[in-house]
VOPAGU-2260 file (C-alpha; in pm, 1 decimal, decimal comma):
REM VOPAGU-2260
SITE   aa  ch    i         X         Y         Z
SITE  MET   A    0    6091,6    3461,7   10176,2
SITE  ASN   A    1    6411,1    3600,1   10197,3
SITE  GLN   A    2    6651,9    3293,7   10139,3
SITE  GLN   A    3    6973,0    3342,1    9940,9
SITE  HIS   A    4    7049,6    3101,0    9657,1
SITE  ALA   A    5    7358,9    3030,2    9463,9
SITE  ALA   A    6    7388,1    3239,6    9154,5
SITE  PRO   A    7    7384,3    3025,2    8832,3
SITE  ARG   A    8    7709,8    2916,6    8702,9
SITE  ASN   A    9    7882,5    3172,1    8470,9
SITE  ASN   A   10    7900,2    2919,3    8166,0
SITE  ALA   A   11    7523,4    2868,1    8194,1
SITE  LEU   A   12    7453,2    3224,4    8109,9
SITE  ASP   A   13    7718,3    3283,2    7823,5
SITE  TRP   A   14    7444,6    3243,1    7559,4
SITE  VAL   A   15    7169,2    3485,1    7726,3
SITE  ASP   A   16    7268,5    3790,5    7553,3
SITE  GLY   A   17    7368,4    3619,8    7224,8
SITE  SER   A   18    7217,6    3439,2    6928,7
SITE  ASP   A   19    7071,4    3170,2    7192,3
SITE  ALA   A   20    6888,4    3453,7    7399,8
SITE  PRO   A   21    6539,1    3356,3    7466,3
SITE  GLU   A   22    6276,0    3426,0    7186,8
SITE  LYS   A   23    6037,6    3557,3    7436,7
SITE  SER   A   24    6132,0    3728,5    7755,2
SITE  SER   A   25    5811,7    3715,5    7934,7
SITE  LEU   A   26    5638,7    3382,0    7969,5
SITE  ASN   A   27    5280,3    3306,7    8110,0
SITE  ILE   A   28    5311,9    2993,0    8327,8
SITE  GLY   A   29    5004,6    2807,0    8452,2
SITE  PHE   A   30    4967,3    2645,2    8779,2
SITE  MET   A   31    4729,6    2484,1    9018,4
SITE  ALA   A   32    4691,4    2553,1    9397,0
SITE  LEU   A   33    4907,0    2249,7    9501,2
SITE  SER   A   34    5228,8    2207,6    9704,5
SITE  ASP   A   35    5390,5    2060,7    9402,6
SITE  SER   A   36    5356,6    2371,5    9216,7
SITE  ALA   A   37    5655,7    2512,2    9441,0
SITE  SER   A   38    5946,2    2512,0    9199,6
SITE  LEU   A   39    5746,5    2715,1    8970,7
SITE  ILE   A   40    5626,2    2970,9    9232,3
SITE  VAL   A   41    5982,6    2993,2    9361,6
SITE  ALA   A   42    6138,4    3023,0    9009,3
SITE  ALA   A   43    5899,6    3327,4    8925,4
SITE  THR   A   44    5913,7    3506,0    9267,1
SITE  GLN   A   45    6273,2    3444,2    9395,6
SITE  GLU   A   46    6470,8    3565,6    9075,4
SITE  PHE   A   47    6566,0    3234,3    8949,8
SITE  ALA   A   48    6437,7    3307,9    8592,0
SITE  GLN   A   49    6587,1    3673,3    8552,1
SITE  PRO   A   50    6960,2    3557,4    8514,1
SITE  TYR   A   51    6818,9    3345,0    8202,9
SITE  GLY   A   52    6661,2    3654,5    8035,6
SITE  LEU   A   53    6296,8    3553,0    8146,3
SITE  ARG   A   54    6027,3    3703,6    8343,4
SITE  LEU   A   55    5775,4    3434,2    8445,7
SITE  GLN   A   56    5406,1    3560,3    8491,5
SITE  LEU   A   57    5238,6    3304,8    8713,1
SITE  ARG   A   58    4857,2    3235,4    8620,3
SITE  ARG   A   59    4683,2    3027,8    8883,8
SITE  GLN   A   60    4418,1    2791,6    8730,8
SITE  SER   A   61    4091,5    2691,0    8857,1
SITE  SER   A   62    4098,5    2327,1    8730,2
SITE  TRP   A   63    4305,8    2105,0    8494,8
SITE  SER   A   64    4054,3    2166,9    8212,4
SITE  ALA   A   65    4067,0    2528,3    8228,0
SITE  LEU   A   66    4458,0    2471,0    8229,5
SITE  SER   A   67    4455,2    2256,4    7914,2
SITE  GLU   A   68    4202,9    2504,0    7726,2
SITE  ARG   A   69    4470,8    2787,6    7794,4
SITE  LEU   A   70    4756,2    2584,1    7676,1
SITE  HIS   A   71    4585,5    2490,5    7366,0
SITE  SER   A   72    4484,0    2866,0    7296,3
SITE  GLY   A   73    4811,9    2984,0    7356,5
SITE  GLU   A   74    4716,6    3195,3    7657,5
SITE  LEU   A   75    4965,9    2996,5    7860,4
SITE  ASP   A   76    5322,5    2951,9    7730,4
SITE  ALA   A   77    5379,3    2649,8    7957,3
SITE  ALA   A   78    5234,1    2518,2    8264,6
SITE  GLN   A   79    5240,2    2278,8    8554,3
SITE  GLY   A   80    5072,7    1952,5    8403,9
SITE  LEU   A   81    4954,7    1603,9    8478,0
SITE  TYR   A   82    5111,5    1354,2    8284,4
SITE  GLY   A   83    4784,0    1205,4    8189,9
SITE  LEU   A   84    4656,6    1559,3    8055,4
SITE  VAL   A   85    4960,4    1595,0    7841,2
SITE  TYR   A   86    4927,3    1268,3    7669,9
SITE  ALA   A   87    4541,9    1298,2    7648,6
SITE  MET   A   88    4601,6    1633,1    7481,5
SITE  GLN   A   89    4842,8    1462,7    7246,3
SITE  LEU   A   90    4614,7    1191,6    7151,9
SITE  GLY   A   91    4276,6    1381,4    7158,4
SITE  LEU   A   92    4122,0    1187,1    7453,6
SITE  ALA   A   93    3914,4    1271,3    7748,3
SITE  GLY   A   94    3692,0    1524,9    7519,2
SITE  LEU   A   95    4023,7    1733,9    7447,6
SITE  PRO   A   96    4122,2    1844,2    7106,4
SITE  GLN   A   97    4431,4    1674,5    6958,5
SITE  LEU   A   98    4738,6    1886,0    6988,7
SITE  PRO   A   99    5105,5    1797,3    6961,3
SITE  MET   A  100    5240,7    1829,0    7321,8
SITE  ALA   A  101    5580,7    1846,4    7510,3
SITE  VAL   A  102    5686,3    1755,0    7847,6
SITE  LEU   A  103    6005,8    1974,3    7916,6
SITE  MET   A  104    6097,2    1830,2    8265,8
SITE  GLY   A  105    5972,6    1665,3    8580,2
SITE  LEU   A  106    5850,5    1912,1    8855,4
SITE  ALA   A  107    5789,5    1659,2    9133,8
SITE  GLN   A  108    5759,0    1297,4    9251,1
SITE  ASN   A  109    5537,0    1147,0    9528,1
SITE  GLY   A  110    5315,3    1369,7    9773,8
SITE  GLN   A  111    4956,5    1270,3    9659,3
SITE  SER   A  112    4690,7    1097,9    9887,9
SITE  ILE   A  113    4361,5     885,2    9865,0
SITE  ASN   A  114    4135,8     998,0   10140,4
SITE  LEU   A  115    3804,0     874,3   10280,6
SITE  SER   A  116    3554,2    1077,0   10447,3
SITE  THR   A  117    3517,3    1088,9   10831,2
SITE  ARG   A  118    3136,8     954,1   10795,6
SITE  LEU   A  119    3297,3     627,5   10656,3
SITE  GLN   A  120    3564,6     618,1   10920,9
SITE  LEU   A  121    3288,8     647,2   11197,6
SITE  ALA   A  122    3104,2     377,6   11032,5
SITE  GLY   A  123    3426,3     146,0   11066,2
SITE  VAL   A  124    3563,1     181,1   10696,9
SITE  ASN   A  125    3910,2     291,3   10837,0
SITE  ASN   A  126    4132,0      50,5   10626,0
SITE  SER   A  127    4144,6    -111,9   10306,7
SITE  GLU   A  128    3987,3    -437,5   10414,3
SITE  ALA   A  129    3685,4    -258,7   10571,3
SITE  LEU   A  130    3653,7     -73,3   10251,0
SITE  VAL   A  131    3633,9    -394,9   10046,1
SITE  ARG   A  132    3389,7    -531,1   10283,5
SITE  HIS   A  133    3177,3    -206,3   10255,5
SITE  VAL   A  134    3169,3    -221,3    9882,2
SITE  ARG   A  135    3128,2    -598,2    9839,6
SITE  GLN   A  136    2920,4    -715,2   10113,8
SITE  ALA   A  137    2714,8    -402,3   10206,3
SITE  GLY   A  138    2670,1    -320,3    9843,9
SITE  ALA   A  139    2743,7      37,6    9919,1
SITE  ARG   A  140    2790,0     274,8    9594,5
SITE  LEU   A  141    3037,7     501,2    9682,8
SITE  THR   A  142    3142,9     818,2    9508,8
SITE  LEU   A  143    3507,6     888,6    9468,2
SITE  ALA   A  144    3677,2    1207,9    9322,4
SITE  HIS   A  145    3964,6    1260,9    9122,2
SITE  THR   A  146    4088,7    1584,7    8925,0
SITE  PHE   A  147    4086,8    1499,5    8567,6
SITE  PRO   A  148    3972,3    1196,2    8338,1
SITE  GLY   A  149    4297,8     987,2    8280,5
SITE  GLY   A  150    4481,0    1225,6    8481,9
SITE  THR   A  151    4750,8    1139,2    8755,4
SITE  HIS   A  152    4493,9    1133,6    9039,1
SITE  ALA   A  153    4234,9     914,4    8852,3
SITE  LEU   A  154    4519,2     644,4    8764,5
SITE  TRP   A  155    4653,6     633,0    9115,5
SITE  LEU   A  156    4294,2     598,4    9223,7
SITE  TYR   A  157    4210,5     312,7    8979,7
SITE  TYR   A  158    4547,6     133,0    9035,6
SITE  TRP   A  159    4488,7     108,9    9417,4
SITE  LEU   A  160    4108,4      13,9    9396,9
SITE  ALA   A  161    4212,0    -257,4    9130,6
SITE  SER   A  162    4462,2    -386,9    9355,7
SITE  LEU   A  163    4183,6    -448,3    9641,7
SITE  GLY   A  164    3956,8    -618,1    9363,2
SITE  ILE   A  165    3734,4    -321,5    9344,4
SITE  HIS   A  166    3680,9    -235,8    8962,9
SITE  PRO   A  167    3715,1     145,5    8952,6
SITE  LEU   A  168    3478,1     160,9    8641,3
SITE  ARG   A  169    3214,1     -64,4    8779,9
SITE  ASP   A  170    3198,3     -94,3    9155,2
SITE  VAL   A  171    3232,8     274,1    9235,6
SITE  ASP   A  172    3124,6     581,9    9068,1
SITE  THR   A  173    3392,5     872,8    9023,2
SITE  LEU   A  174    3347,8    1225,9    8995,4
SITE  VAL   A  175    3589,8    1507,5    8855,0
SITE  VAL   A  176    3650,0    1769,2    9106,4
SITE  PRO   A  177    3921,3    2059,7    9105,6
SITE  PRO   A  178    4174,8    1969,6    9373,2
SITE  ALA   A  179    4118,0    2299,5    9590,9
SITE  GLN   A  180    3733,6    2195,7    9600,3
SITE  MET   A  181    3783,6    1839,3    9744,2
SITE  VAL   A  182    3738,6    1916,6   10108,1
SITE  ALA   A  183    3438,6    2124,9   10051,9
SITE  HIS   A  184    3266,4    1848,8    9850,8
SITE  LEU   A  185    3377,6    1592,3   10119,9
SITE  GLN   A  186    3200,9    1830,8   10409,8
SITE  ALA   A  187    2871,4    1858,2   10184,0
SITE  GLY   A  188    2863,7    1487,7   10132,7
SITE  ARG   A  189    2871,9    1499,4    9762,1
SITE  ILE   A  190    3175,1    1247,9    9772,3
SITE  ASP   A  191    3283,1     967,4    9987,1
SITE  GLY   A  192    3664,4    1028,9    9922,2
SITE  PHE   A  193    3913,3    1175,9    9687,5
SITE  CYS   A  194    4262,4    1121,3    9531,4
SITE  ALA   A  195    4440,7    1457,3    9501,2
SITE  GLY   A  196    4773,1    1634,4    9578,4
SITE  GLU   A  197    4844,3    1822,8    9878,1
SITE  PRO   A  198    4773,3    2023,3   10073,3
SITE  TRP   A  199    4401,1    1908,5   10019,7
SITE  GLY   A  200    4467,8    1564,0   10201,2
SITE  ALA   A  201    4613,6    1717,1   10488,4
SITE  GLN   A  202    4340,7    2002,4   10501,0
SITE  ALA   A  203    4076,8    1718,3   10511,9
SITE  VAL   A  204    4241,2    1579,5   10818,6
SITE  ALA   A  205    4285,0    1910,2   10975,3
SITE  GLN   A  206    3930,3    2003,9   10921,9
SITE  ARG   A  207    3824,2    1657,2   11054,4
SITE  GLN   A  208    3633,6    1583,5   10736,8
SITE  GLY   A  209    3841,4    1302,8   10635,1
SITE  PHE   A  210    4158,2    1073,8   10672,6
SITE  THR   A  211    4422,5     965,6   10445,4
SITE  LEU   A  212    4403,4     589,1   10384,1
SITE  CYS   A  213    4692,5     556,7   10117,3
SITE  THR   A  214    4981,4     788,9    9971,5
SITE  SER   A  215    5086,8     765,8    9622,2
SITE  GLN   A  216    5428,1     679,4    9717,7
SITE  GLN   A  217    5317,5     378,8    9903,0
SITE  LEU   A  218    5180,5     277,1    9567,0
SITE  TRP   A  219    5501,8     353,5    9377,4
SITE  PRO   A  220    5806,6     498,7    9569,3
SITE  ASP   A  221    5924,3     808,1    9379,0
SITE  HIS   A  222    5675,9     790,6    9102,5
SITE  PRO   A  223    5637,1    1072,9    8844,0
SITE  GLU   A  224    5411,1    1359,2    8925,8
SITE  LYS   A  225    5364,7    1690,8    8784,8
SITE  VAL   A  226    5560,0    1788,8    8474,7
SITE  LEU   A  227    5653,6    2124,4    8328,9
SITE  ALA   A  228    5438,5    2116,6    7993,5
SITE  CYS   A  229    5383,0    2306,0    7680,0
SITE  THR   A  230    5286,5    2259,3    7327,1
SITE  ARG   A  231    5509,2    2139,9    7065,8
SITE  GLU   A  232    5472,9    2446,1    6885,6
SITE  PHE   A  233    5627,5    2653,5    7183,9
SITE  VAL   A  234    5937,9    2415,6    7173,9
SITE  GLU   A  235    5973,2    2433,1    6806,7
SITE  ASN   A  236    5931,0    2844,4    6787,6
SITE  CYS   A  237    6100,9    2935,3    7131,1
SITE  PRO   A  238    6372,6    2659,6    7180,1
SITE  ASN   A  239    6595,8    2896,8    7366,0
SITE  ALA   A  240    6311,6    3017,6    7589,9
SITE  ALA   A  241    6205,6    2667,0    7670,7
SITE  ARG   A  242    6572,7    2580,6    7753,9
SITE  ALA   A  243    6604,3    2868,1    7957,6
SITE  LEU   A  244    6273,4    2802,3    8165,8
SITE  VAL   A  245    6396,5    2446,8    8228,6
SITE  MET   A  246    6722,6    2589,8    8358,4
SITE  ALA   A  247    6540,7    2823,1    8586,6
SITE  VAL   A  248    6314,6    2576,5    8719,5
SITE  LEU   A  249    6598,0    2342,8    8775,9
SITE  GLU   A  250    6758,7    2597,9    8990,2
SITE  ALA   A  251    6450,0    2645,7    9185,3
SITE  SER   A  252    6407,8    2271,1    9233,5
SITE  ARG   A  253    6759,9    2247,9    9367,2
SITE  PHE   A  254    6709,4    2513,2    9620,6
SITE  LEU   A  255    6384,7    2347,2    9742,9
SITE  ASP   A  256    6575,7    2023,4    9817,0
SITE  ALA   A  257    6886,2    2174,1    9946,8
SITE  ASN   A  258    6755,7    2184,8   10314,3
SITE  GLU   A  259    6475,7    2210,6   10532,9
SITE  GLU   A  260    6523,0    2571,0   10586,8
SITE  ASN   A  261    6454,5    2657,3   10223,5
SITE  ARG   A  262    6160,2    2409,8   10243,2
SITE  ARG   A  263    5994,7    2602,3   10550,6
SITE  ALA   A  264    6054,0    2939,7   10362,5
SITE  ALA   A  265    5892,5    2791,9   10056,7
SITE  SER   A  266    5617,5    2664,5   10245,0
SITE  CYS   A  267    5520,7    3016,3   10383,5
SITE  LEU   A  268    5534,2    3150,6   10049,8
SITE  LEU   A  269    5299,8    2885,4    9919,1
SITE  SER   A  270    5045,6    2959,0   10184,9
SITE  ALA   A  271    4980,8    3311,9   10041,6
SITE  ASP   A  272    4643,9    3404,2    9880,3
SITE  ALA   A  273    4790,2    3414,8    9544,1
SITE  PHE   A  274    4922,0    3090,3    9543,1
SITE  LEU   A  275    4763,5    2812,6    9738,4
SITE  ALA   A  276    4547,7    3015,7    9965,5
SITE  ALA   A  277    4565,6    2746,7   10250,1
SITE  PRO   A  278    4674,7    2751,7   10609,8
SITE  LEU   A  279    5042,4    2706,1   10666,6
SITE  THR   A  280    4956,8    2427,5   10905,9
SITE  ALA   A  281    4797,3    2221,1   10619,4
SITE  ILE   A  282    5097,9    2280,0   10396,8
SITE  GLN   A  283    5408,0    2268,3   10585,5
SITE  PRO   A  284    5406,4    1914,1   10777,2
SITE  ARG   A  285    5372,8    1706,4   10460,9
SITE  PHE   A  286    5572,2    1939,8   10255,2
SITE  LEU   A  287    5863,9    1874,7   10511,1
SITE  GLY   A  288    5765,2    1470,7   10489,7
SITE  ALA   A  289    5587,0    1476,4   10837,3
SITE  TYR   A  290    5260,7    1272,7   10809,8
SITE  GLU   A  291    4960,9    1229,1   11024,8
SITE  ASP   A  292    4667,1    1043,8   10854,1
SITE  GLY   A  293    4391,8    1139,0   11102,7
SITE  ASN   A  294    4340,0     769,2   11162,4
SITE  GLY   A  295    4582,1     743,9   11448,1
SITE  HIS   A  296    4917,9     727,5   11263,5
SITE  ALA   A  297    5214,6     944,1   11212,8
SITE  TRP   A  298    5527,4     893,5   11053,4
SITE  ARG   A  299    5822,8    1056,4   10863,4
SITE  ASP   A  300    5791,9     955,6   10502,4
SITE  PRO   A  301    6105,7     848,6   10333,9
SITE  HIS   A  302    5941,9     911,2    9980,8
SITE  ALA   A  303    5773,8    1237,8   10055,0
SITE  LEU   A  304    5729,0    1518,3    9783,9
SITE  ARG   A  305    6059,2    1573,4    9641,9
SITE  PHE   A  306    6153,1    1834,1    9367,3
SITE  PHE   A  307    6517,1    1772,7    9241,7
SITE  ALA   A  308    6713,2    1475,2    9416,5
SITE  GLU   A  309    7032,0    1554,3    9205,6
SITE  GLY   A  310    6819,8    1565,1    8890,5
SITE  ALA   A  311    6661,7    1251,6    8919,5
SITE  VAL   A  312    6323,3    1399,6    8976,9
SITE  ASN   A  313    6343,5    1624,7    8678,7
SITE  MET   A  314    6442,8    1396,9    8388,9
SITE  PRO   A  315    6156,0    1353,4    8150,5
SITE  TYR   A  316    6201,6     976,6    8136,6
SITE  LEU   A  317    6058,2     785,5    7836,8
SITE  SER   A  318    5953,1     517,5    8063,6
SITE  ASP   A  319    5762,4     757,1    8277,9
SITE  GLY   A  320    5542,5     868,6    7986,4
SITE  MET   A  321    5501,3     526,5    7864,8
SITE  TRP   A  322    5354,3     412,1    8194,8
SITE  PHE   A  323    5068,7     632,0    8186,1
SITE  LEU   A  324    4999,0     509,2    7828,3
SITE  THR   A  325    4962,7     153,4    7963,5
SITE  GLN   A  326    4708,2     273,8    8193,9
SITE  PHE   A  327    4502,9     437,6    7927,7
SITE  ARG   A  328    4518,7     118,2    7739,4
SITE  ARG   A  329    4429,1     -81,2    8051,9
SITE  TRP   A  330    4128,5     121,8    8142,2
SITE  GLY   A  331    4001,6     160,2    7774,4
SITE  LEU   A  332    4098,0     519,8    7696,3
SITE  LEU   A  333    4302,8     365,6    7415,8
SITE  ARG   A  334    4104,6      97,6    7223,5
SITE  GLU   A  335    4427,0     -30,5    7030,1
SITE  GLU   A  336    4791,0     -63,3    7119,5
SITE  PRO   A  337    4962,2     260,4    7080,3
SITE  ASP   A  338    5318,2     296,2    6968,9
SITE  TYR   A  339    5426,6     360,8    7326,0
SITE  LEU   A  340    5787,8     433,5    7260,3
SITE  GLY   A  341    5715,6     657,2    6959,1
SITE  LEU   A  342    5477,0     877,3    7140,0
SITE  ALA   A  343    5703,9     902,2    7420,0
SITE  ARG   A  344    6000,3    1018,4    7211,9
SITE  ALA   A  345    5752,0    1272,7    7060,0
SITE  VAL   A  346    5643,2    1427,3    7375,1
SITE  GLN   A  347    5925,1    1375,1    7624,7
SITE  GLN   A  348    6184,4    1650,5    7562,4
SITE  THR   A  349    6479,8    1449,6    7641,5
SITE  ALA   A  350    6726,7    1638,4    7433,6
SITE  LEU   A  351    6636,1    1978,4    7537,5
SITE  TYR   A  352    6629,9    1887,8    7901,4
SITE  GLY   A  353    6971,2    1726,6    7863,7
SITE  GLU   A  354    7120,8    2044,3    7727,8
SITE  ALA   A  355    6965,2    2258,3    7997,6
SITE  ALA   A  356    7077,4    2014,9    8281,6
SITE  SER   A  357    7425,8    1980,4    8152,7
SITE  GLN   A  358    7495,9    2357,8    8148,7
SITE  LEU   A  359    7382,9    2352,7    8514,4
SITE  GLY   A  360    7601,8    2066,4    8592,3
SITE  VAL   A  361    7309,5    1837,6    8691,2
SITE  ALA   A  362    7340,6    1460,7    8605,5
SITE  VAL   A  363    7130,5    1360,7    8331,3
SITE  PRO   A  364    6991,4     999,6    8392,5
SITE  ALA   A  365    6912,7     734,7    8118,3
SITE  GLY   A  366    6566,1     774,8    7950,8
SITE  MET   A  367    6453,3     455,0    8101,8
SITE  ARG   A  368    6414,9     362,6    8461,7
SITE  SER   A  369    6304,8      62,6    8633,8
SITE  SER   A  370    6059,7      59,7    8940,9
SITE  THR   A  371    5879,3    -189,6    9155,5
SITE  LEU   A  372    5540,1     -91,7    9260,5
SITE  PHE   A  373    5377,6    -189,7    9598,4
SITE  ASP   A  374    5206,0    -496,0    9429,9
SITE  GLY   A  375    5529,9    -635,5    9334,0
SITE  SER   A  376    5481,0    -556,3    8953,0
SITE  CYS   A  377    5775,2    -435,4    8775,1
SITE  TRP   A  378    5792,6    -146,4    8532,3
SITE  ASP   A  379    6079,0     -79,4    8310,5
SITE  GLY   A  380    5935,3      34,4    7991,8
SITE  GLN   A  381    6053,3    -275,6    7811,1
SITE  ASP   A  382    5736,2    -444,0    7711,1
SITE  PRO   A  383    5456,8    -183,0    7766,2
SITE  ALA   A  384    5190,4    -374,7    7563,6
SITE  ALA   A  385    5250,7    -694,4    7772,8
SITE  TYR   A  386    5246,7    -498,6    8091,8
SITE  ALA   A  387    4910,0    -312,4    7991,3
SITE  ARG   A  388    4762,4    -651,7    7952,4
SITE  SER   A  389    4890,7    -816,4    8253,1
SITE  PHE   A  390    4650,0    -699,7    8520,4
SITE  ALA   A  391    4376,9    -903,1    8669,1
SITE  LEU   A  392    4135,4    -584,2    8667,7
SITE  HIS   A  393    4106,8    -405,7    8333,5
SITE  ALA   A  394    3891,0    -279,8    8071,9
SITE  MET   A  395    4035,8    -484,8    7807,9
SITE  THR   A  396    3953,8    -842,4    7677,0
SITE  ASP   A  397    4295,6    -998,1    7659,4
SITE  ALA   A  398    4450,3    -971,5    8026,9
SITE  ARG   A  399    4732,9   -1195,4    8130,1
SITE  PRO   A  400    4865,4   -1262,8    8470,8
SITE  LEU   A  401    5039,2    -995,0    8660,6
SITE  ALA   A  402    5402,4    -954,4    8592,4
SITE  ARG   A  403    5635,2    -997,9    8923,8
SITE  CYS   A  404    5982,9    -914,3    8990,2
């Protein structure tokens, strides 16, 4: 990857050699073999971090559980993270020990997919209505995989199934599978479908093992996805290093969204064995927004994977963190109402992010944003407890009608 990128602004570097220099010059950064790890890989390999006094040592992880364990032990200073994983660690859920956590910034929006097996497709289960009939009328017990209990992919899958009237905790079986192993599990017949990040949905299509029935951006256009996560201890002990890390990754994010040439170069880099170890033909099309679902449809997605969008992707919105807490409550991971806003303020590092973004001349949005999901429900973070109770399908006893825009 020999693309040139703009040098960081001089005023952003004034502090590097002074009292605000990073407390650690070498950081171990965890990532998964996923297309939305691109900004971390580009930052570490294309000299975006060096001007900020950092050297980023990339550490590929085999599973989200392994990544969480290494964050907890301190083996990793920071990592690509699932929103649900960060908040599960914060609260001690999903079998994880409780540990104060921090979201430094958003890494990506969009770009995940729900995929079903070719076996189901050949049996006529090639759309949502057919899936409902298959589960309800045929009484088939399907096994669908996601990547971590309470993680992003589990919650997208649950939300989508529930919208069809399929209860994700009662009507189907679910299984946790690392993203890079999804296609192999599909091929072996261990699962009937999965929700995961790219390039694994595209790879299932390419190998004729599955087809994409729904993308996550169809559920929620420009939804929050992976984040840059660390422990609260790291932020408290190394605030300058944390800020410098955010600045380096912001620069890499801006580079990725600048033009298609940069995206093409980055996709070639991602395909290397050290990173995704996947064919370029599986990575590049959806990385550029070109989708084929393996079910006869092709389109240019207006809400494909994005990394920067003038900083709109990267703000650690309070409302984004709170949304995942509402789904924890909805599906019974939380037995009582949490302090939604208080937890989000503790985890989302809005002040640190604002300092880093301002140094780079990147706009800093407000901490709350409003979104309309595909089912017409509105999310703006204003009444999270009512929102969590509002869904027709849930694992709670006090549901109320779904809020509409």
